[in-house]
N, C-alpha and C positions, 0 to 999 in steps of 0.2 A: 587222692594223692595231692601233694602240695603243688601249687601252681609254679613255683620256682623250679628251675632246672639247674642242678648243680653239675660241676665238672665230674668226670669219672671218679668214682670212689677210690681212695688211696689203698684200699684193701681188696683182696679177692672176695667176690660175692657169689652166693649160691645161684643156681639156675632158678628162674622164676622171680628174681629180685626186681624191685621197682627200678625205673631209669636212674634214680639217685642212688640205688644200691642199699637203701636203709630199711627195707622191709621185703616181705615175700607176698606176691599177689596170687590170690586164688579166685577163680571166676573171671567173667568178662562182661558183667552187667554194666548198665549205664551209670549207676550210682556208686560212688566210691565210699566205702566204710573202712576206717582205719582204727586199729586197736594197738596201743602201745602197752606191751605186756612184759612181765618178767616171769620166767618159768618157776622161780622160787617164791613167788608172791601168792599168799593164801587168798587175797582179794581177787587176784587174776584168775585163780582156780574157780572161785565162786562165779565170777563173770562168765568164764568159759562154759561152765556146766549149766548155768542159768540161761545164757543167751545163745548157746550152741544150737539148739533146735531151730530157733528163729533164723539165725544166720544161715544154717544149712538149708532151710526152706527157701530163703532169698537167693542163695547160690544155685540151688536146683532149678528155680524158676528163672534163672539168668537175669535177675534184677540188679544184683550188686556185684562189684569187684571188692573183695575183702582183702585188706592188707594188714598183716600182723607185723609189728616192729618188735622183735625180741631184744629186750634190753638187759643190762647187767647191774641194775640198781642194787640188788641185794647180795652182791659178791662180798661186801664188807661183813655180812653176818654169817657167811659160810666159811667153813675151814678149808674148802677146796675150790673156791670160786665157782660154785655150782651154777649160778645164773649164766655165766659166760660159757661154761662147758655145755649146758643144756641147750642154749641158743645156738652154739656152734654145731651141736648134733642135729638141731632142727634144720640147719643149713645143709648138712649131709643128706637128711631125709628129703629136702627139697630137690637136691640133685637126683634123687631116686624117684621123684614124682609123687612123694607121699607126705609133703609138708603138712597139709591140713590135718590128716589123720594122726600124724606123729605129734603135732602140737597138742591136739586134744588128748592123746595118750599120755604125754608128759604131765598134763594137769591131772588126769585121772590117777596117776601114780606119783603125784607130787610128794616128795619127802618133807618131813617137818622143817619149818623155817629155823635157821640158826645152826643146823648140823652140817655134816659133810655133803649131804645130797647123794644122789645115785652115783655109782662108779661109772667109768667109761664103759666097762663091760656090761653093766646094767642098761646103759643108754643104747648100746648095740642090741641087746636082747629085746628091749622094748620095740625097736624097729623091726626086728625079725618077727615078733608076735603079730605085727600088723601087716606082714607080708613083704617087707623089704628084703629082696634076695640079691640085690646088686652087690657084688663083692667089694666095690669101692666104698660102700657105706661104712663098714667097720674100719676100713683103712683111713678114710677121711677123718673119722673121730679119733682113732688112735694117733694119727700123725698131727692132729691139732690144726688141720688145714684152715678151719674157719674161726679159730680162737681170736684173731684180731678183729673179726667182723662185729661182734656184739658191742665192744667199746665204741666203734664207729657209729653203730646204730644209736647208741645212747648219747653220743656227742651231738648227732644230728637232732635227736629228740629234744635235748636240752636247749639247743639253739632255737628250736621251734617254740620253746616255752613249756614243754611237758615237764611237770615237776613230780609226778607220781604215776603209779600203775594200779589198775588199768585206767588209761585215758582213751576215750573213744571220740572219733570225729566222723561226721557224715557230711560229705562234700566240703570238708575243711572247717566245719563248725562243730565245736565241742558239744557233746550230748552226754547225759548220764549213762553210765555203763550198765544199762539194764535193757531187757528185751523191748519193753513198751516204748520208751523214748527213742530207741534206735529205729524201731518199726515206724513210729510216727514221723521221724525225720526223713526216713527213706520215702514214705508215702508222700510227704510234703515236697520232696525233691522231684518226684515223678509228676506231681500235679501241674 
């Protein structure tokens, strides 16, 4: 996570958010790994599916804290602002304690870039397929509770200099968004 501490975010943030409110933390390991992602980004899907097993192992071994920053870069190529809606839905999943699983599921079922994306109903159904039973989950999505959050995350990322997704940082240092370089950077941080 970034060394600077910002004032309270100007928007409501999901449970499990960083102190700055611009990402969701999973795990409590000593090494911070951050990924700036967009749920509509095909390269982010490749990153998630390729690096996922490595990240999961590092999380299970309590080596890393993994922060995903869900951005809305690709809203411009969606007819329904899918990136924002998917990121907002991931916030609802975080409130239900299933952010990590839901983020992975959003990438597994990623719609084609440039189209409308999944409907809000489909976003709710994906959560239910991974075991989200909290009745607030569908309501949070339908009411658009977290729709202001992804633009805030994107603004913070842009201020940090993030210009594309996926962008990965280990202890604040940019690394290629691939399992090998991430693992090497984590091991170096532990040495």
